[in-house]
Phi, psi and omega in degrees: 000132181280170186298324181299314180297320178298317179295321178298316178299315180301314180295316181298316180294317179300319179295319180295318179293320186290334184295336183287340189245023184267333186290147176246145180057045185281153178278171179297323179295316178297320180299313180296319180297318179295322179294320178297322181294321178296317180297318179294320179296322178296315180298319179294319180295317181296320178296321179298327180292338183296341180279352179262176177214167178062215184292331178300321178292318179299315180297314180301315181297317179293323177297317179297313180295319180297317179297323178297312181298317180294317180298319179294319179293319177296320180297316179298319180293330178282319181291316178234084186287093175237163177300320181296315181293324176296318179298315182295329177293319178292323178295318179301319179293317180299318182289322178295317178298319179297314182302316180293316181298318179295319179297321179296333179295340180295346176282351180254178178211161177063215183298319177305322178292317179300316179296317179303313180296315180298320179295322178296318180289326177294320178296321178296314180301316179299312181297318180292320179296318178296318180296318180294316179298319180295318180296313181297319179296316180296318179297316180296319179293323179295318178295317182296326181297336181267352187236204189271183176300322179300319180295322178295324177295318178297322179297319179298318178296319180298320178296318179297316180297317181297318179292326178295314178299318180298318180297321179294317179299316181294321179297317179299317181294317180290328176295320179299321178295314181300318179297319180299321180294332179293341181293349177283346180258175177216160176058227184298322180298320179292318179300317180295319179298314180295320178298317179297319180296317180297317181295318183295323182253015176054048180257000000 
């Protein structure tokens, strides 16, 4: 199958998955219908992957499964709009993106593959840290809206703390990538690379 056909399938599947999560204030019947549509779109996407082979097929299958999980999480967040469900939808996307990115790394070998995997995991950590910070900030702001000036001050502090925690998680993940890249060197050059990584990420 050529690249154009694969892209056409990808676009068609993405459209099918996205239709399930567009409605607002949906009924239980609409929710079930949307869920069935997501399931049908996944089956169609998986069938389309059967025309591929090797790692391309593995990537295609994971993309289909990831889109299904993300669509279901988005649908749940639309059906029951809570901070937790919105957070879980963002986490689902981060995990789906990681799975596909890691699978694509199988086309590489040695250190480039190791770096590729670390970068995929760092991107997941960043996305999850951002999602967590956003949830905590939103929750704190919601609580503050119901309370006093003191509560709003506490909400602001909670938001700052959440962003600080997120920054630390992202820094740790990026430091892991930098260290992995140093493995391409040896001796003094590797030591210098590691020192630069430690200095850059304050380790």
